[in-house]
N, C-alpha and C positions, 0 to 999 in steps of 0.2 A: 503491501499501501504506500500510496506516497503520502511524506510528510511525519514517518516517524511509525510509533509500533501501532500494529491496532489494536491495538486496546487502547491509546489515545485519538486511536479516528473512530473507537468509535464512542467516546464520551465524546469527541466532539461533532460529531454527528444529534448524541444523543440529547446535549443543549440546546444545539440548529434548530429542532425537532420542537425542544421544552420553548426556545423562543416563536419562535411557528403557530402552539397550540395557542401562548398565554395570547399573545395578541388583539384577538377578536374577543377576546371573555368579559362578559359581564361587569366581572368586579374587577374594578381597576385596582384597586390595593393587593389582588391577590397577583394578579397579571404584572404588575410595579414589581411583587416578587417573586413572581419569576422570570421577568426580564434582567436582572439580579441577578439569581442563584446560576438563571445559564451566561451570563458575562463574564462571571466568576470563573464558567467551564471553558468559557470558548480564551476569556488569556490561561489556563490552566495549560487547552491541551490544544493548541493552535501547531498544526501543521506546521512547519519547519519556513515550506517555499512562501508562505500566506501569512506568519507571523502577523509582519508588521501594518498590514491592510486587516487584520482579527483584530488587532489590537486597539486601534481607530475606532472601528466597526461596539465591539466590548464596552469601550466607554463608552458611550452614546446612549448603549445601549443600557450601562447600567445608571447613567447620568439621572437617563427619563423614567427606569424603576425605583431610584430612590426619588424621585416629583413624587410619582404617582401611588407609590407605597405609603407616602404620605398621605395622603384618604384628601388632594388638594388637586384632585384634576377629574372630572366628569370621563362617560368613553368619546367622546367628541374628540372634545382635546387631547386625548391620548394618542388617538388616531391622525389627527392634525400634529401633533409633534413628532411623534415617530415618520408623517412623513415627512416634514420637512425637514428631519436630522438625517430624514435615508436621503435627502435632496443634497444633503450637503457635505455627504460624506460617497458621494456615488462611485467616485472611482475603486476604493475602496473594497463598497460593500458588494461591488463583481466583482473584485477578484477573489473574492471571497465564493457569492457566490455559482461564479462557475465553480469554480474549488468543490463545492460543494456536492454539486449538479457530477461534478465526475469520478466521485469516491467517496458518497453515502448513497446505501443504498433504498428505493424507491424516492427521492431526490431529483 
């Protein structure tokens, strides 16, 4: 597998799946907790070839997760901020997404 041990790849892909599942959660605080947890795993298990891009992406997700966990954000605002954050990090997110599509089963 590209980027490191199979175990790390499995954990990285699981974090991506958790993040994708959390994005549409009606419980914004729970989504925020899931974002922060997934961001920590993205940091920890990022494959070498996308480590820098993943760090940028995970930091944005973690920052958004912290705000969402605080309970000061509703679902429409969460979606708006996620979209805005992803737009400003488009190059890095594209690198991560391409790697995920090639290396994570079912993606």
